[in-house]
N, C-alpha and C positions, 0 to 999 in steps of 0.2 A: 773109176771116177770120170765123169763126163765134164768136158769143158765147153761143149757146144760147138756150133758151126757159125763162126763169126764171118761177117762180110762187111761191105761198105755200109749197108743199111742196118746191120745187127751187131752192134759193138758191145752192148751190155751183156752181162752173164745171163740174165733171165731171157733176153731176146735171142741170144745165141743158142740156148738150150731149146727154146721153142722152135727155132729154125732147124736145129738138128733133127728134132723129132718129126717135124712136118716134112723135112727132106727125106727121111727114112720112109715115111708113109708114102710119099710120092714115088720114090724110086722102086719100092717093093710093091706098089699099087695095092696097098692094104685096104680091104673093104670089110664091111660087117660080116661077110661070109667067111672070113679067114680066121685061122687059129694060129697064133704066133708063139714062138718060144724065145724067151729072153734069157739066154745063157750068161750067167755072171750079172744078174739083174741088180745086184746091190739092194737098195730099198724099193726097187720096182718103178722108179720114176718114168722111164721110157715106156714100159709095157702098160702102165696105168694110163699114161697120156694117150697112147695109141688106142686103147680100149675106149677111153672117154671120147675121143675125137672121131673114131671110125665105127665104133660098136663091135669091133672084133673081139674074139675071146683071146686071152693070153695066159700063159704060164711062165713064171719066172723061176729060175734056180740060182741059188747062191750057197756058198759054203758057211757063211757067218750066221749063226742062230739069231743074233740081234737084228740083222738085216731082214731075215725071214719074218720075224715078229713085226717089225716096222712095216714091211711091204704088205703083209697080211692085213694089218690094221688099216692101212691106206686103201687097199683093194676092197675091204668090207665097207668102208665109208663110201666109196664110189658106188658100190652095188646098192647101198641104201639110198643114195641120191638119185639113182636111175629109176628105181622102182616107184 
């Protein structure tokens, strides 16, 4: 479970999640040419965010079948929005 990256400017849950994901993108220098692995992805929020904002490819893995189903559905929705 992610709680985000809170700081003086980002105190709400939503803003802290956004900041955490943008921080990861910045620190790893993720670009459209990258292929990332999100191990323990849960419902895929971070990897889907990174794909949406950078154009990178992503694969997520999790042990929970319901999370796989949810992440797959969300990723397919993103793919449909991009095309």
